VOGU-3710 file (C-alpha; in Angstrom, 3 decimals, decimal comma):
1> mnkkvlaail> 0,000/0,000/0,000  1,145/3,486/-0,800  2,645/5,370/2,210  0,440/8,425/1,528  -2,753/6,332/1,511  -1,704/4,583/4,730  -0,924/7,931/6,386  -4,320/9,315/5,312  -6,153/6,258/6,714  -4,272/6,489/10,014
11> lilftvilgi> -5,016/10,228/10,242  -8,748/9,645/9,650  -8,808/6,782/12,159  -6,975/8,905/14,760  -9,402/11,805/14,206  -12,453/9,544/14,642  -11,076/8,009/17,857  -10,148/11,443/19,202  -13,684/12,682/18,438  -15,268/9,751/20,280
21> vwyffsskgv> -13,039/10,274/23,333  -13,753/14,020/23,312  -17,517/13,394/23,124  -17,544/11,171/26,191  -15,396/13,496/28,286  -16,952/16,780/27,192  -19,826/18,544/28,952  -22,284/17,077/26,414  -21,193/13,514/27,000  -21,685/11,423/30,111
31> qspfsktkes> -22,816/13,623/32,995  -23,361/13,136/36,664  -27,032/13,265/37,636  -25,995/15,893/40,220  -24,592/18,510/37,862  -26,342/21,490/36,338  -26,859/21,222/32,611  -27,074/24,018/30,074  -30,410/22,725/28,793  -32,100/23,274/32,153
41> slemavynkg> -34,069/26,446/32,873  -34,181/25,362/36,511  -31,365/24,921/38,991  -32,134/22,555/41,836  -29,819/22,368/44,851  -29,908/20,583/48,185  -28,139/22,315/51,072  -27,045/20,316/54,078  -25,326/22,151/56,927  -23,396/24,403/54,569
51> grmlvginsp> -22,751/21,835/51,852  -24,432/22,214/48,463  -25,293/19,507/45,936  -26,837/20,283/42,560  -29,477/17,891/41,284  -29,048/17,837/37,507  -31,771/17,628/34,913  -30,350/14,233/33,883  -31,276/12,744/37,246  -34,193/10,327/36,754
61> yfqqvqveae> -35,991/11,978/39,680  -35,407/15,631/38,697  -38,898/16,213/37,299  -40,634/14,325/40,125  -38,765/16,380/42,747  -39,709/19,574/40,884  -43,396/18,595/40,679  -43,560/17,634/44,369  -41,796/20,831/45,488  -44,088/23,025/43,379
71> dllvsadsgl> -47,145/21,103/44,568  -46,209/21,854/48,180  -46,557/25,559/47,319  -49,725/25,205/45,222  -51,449/23,009/47,805  -50,314/25,049/50,824  -53,089/25,299/53,378  -51,948/28,299/55,434  -49,426/31,062/55,731  -46,941/32,106/58,386
81> fllvtpetik> -46,626/35,625/59,715  -42,856/35,786/59,613  -40,379/38,454/58,627  -37,972/36,606/56,340  -34,506/38,145/56,385  -31,405/37,173/54,410  -30,020/35,871/57,724  -33,008/33,498/58,051  -32,295/31,957/54,648  -28,541/31,855/55,296
91> rikeqescle> -29,110/30,077/58,629  -31,350/27,439/56,980  -28,746/26,768/54,261  -25,782/26,674/56,657  -27,236/24,957/59,739  -30,099/22,813/58,432  -31,090/20,999/55,239  -33,241/22,410/52,447  -34,108/22,169/48,773  -33,840/25,303/46,640
101> liysqpktft> -35,296/25,660/43,155  -34,093/28,658/41,112  -35,902/29,327/37,836  -34,319/31,276/34,987  -37,566/33,281/34,718  -40,314/33,916/37,300  -42,906/31,151/37,344  -46,604/31,711/38,085  -48,277/29,752/40,880  -51,699/30,047/42,507
111> ssfnelevkp> -51,969/28,690/46,023  -55,191/26,907/46,946  -54,982/28,408/50,442  -55,395/32,077/49,520  -55,954/31,874/45,747  -53,358/34,597/45,209  -51,156/34,436/42,153  -47,443/34,666/42,935  -44,522/34,832/40,503  -41,355/33,797/42,306
121> drlliplsge> -38,143/32,827/40,568  -37,073/30,697/43,523  -38,511/28,355/46,141  -36,804/27,168/49,298  -38,219/24,191/51,184  -36,588/23,181/54,481  -36,030/19,434/54,887  -35,010/19,635/58,552  -34,883/22,160/61,363  -37,272/24,654/62,873
131> fvgtknnvvi> -39,356/25,160/59,715  -40,286/21,481/59,452  -42,869/21,065/62,195  -43,406/18,147/64,533  -46,901/17,756/63,073  -45,361/17,265/59,632  -45,957/20,891/58,572  -43,389/22,473/56,288  -42,771/26,129/55,456  -42,293/27,062/51,792
141> figdrkayss> -40,318/30,244/51,157  -40,732/32,101/47,860  -38,540/34,841/46,491  -36,995/36,683/43,612  -33,423/37,558/42,625  -33,263/40,175/45,375  -34,599/38,328/48,430  -37,051/35,851/49,830  -40,482/37,284/50,709  -41,920/37,590/54,172
151> gpyvnsrgvs> -45,092/35,654/54,931  -44,080/32,215/53,652  -46,582/29,456/52,932  -47,216/26,376/55,087  -48,261/22,924/53,920  -49,494/20,372/56,458  -48,649/17,489/54,113  -44,978/17,826/54,995  -41,829/16,793/53,195  -41,778/13,008/53,568
161> klksllnaag> -42,529/12,383/49,871  -39,995/15,026/48,810  -37,343/13,419/51,036  -38,132/9,981/49,572  -37,697/11,291/46,025  -34,412/12,975/46,932  -33,226/9,766/48,605  -34,075/7,839/45,432  -32,087/10,441/43,456  -29,037/9,722/45,620
171> vkef> -29,290/12,598/48,102  -29,018/10,841/51,457  -28,277/13,516/54,074  -30,989/15,723/55,572
//
């Protein structure tokens, strides 16, 4: 075989192999289910005593966790008269466990409790600590890019289903 033809075949073969390796190790290849992806318009993170783990859109439970978290807001059955400060949210993230959903654009929700339409771009749902009641109540904080709003919602259904979904997704610590 001609040396030029052999060199051309080897170059093509090398390029194909390099492309396959690059695909699998690039950001569009194999991804952890706990990494944020560019395709997602929602960032989902679990905080546990200061640690932060992203739940990626490729996780098989991503959509179920999202639906359950949003349903806790929509089906809330009361509100809490509470002044929510940045320190309150910081304390929850650093000393307790919580799930935070951050949307790229505000999302419209109507709560069955007060039938008011709200348009937050973030939800924060404690998974442990003072805002998860002994009677299975859970407080749902809503906010925008600037801050979380005072007067959070309360759902008496609690977070047991949400915790089960997160456990199934590989998040074990609450």
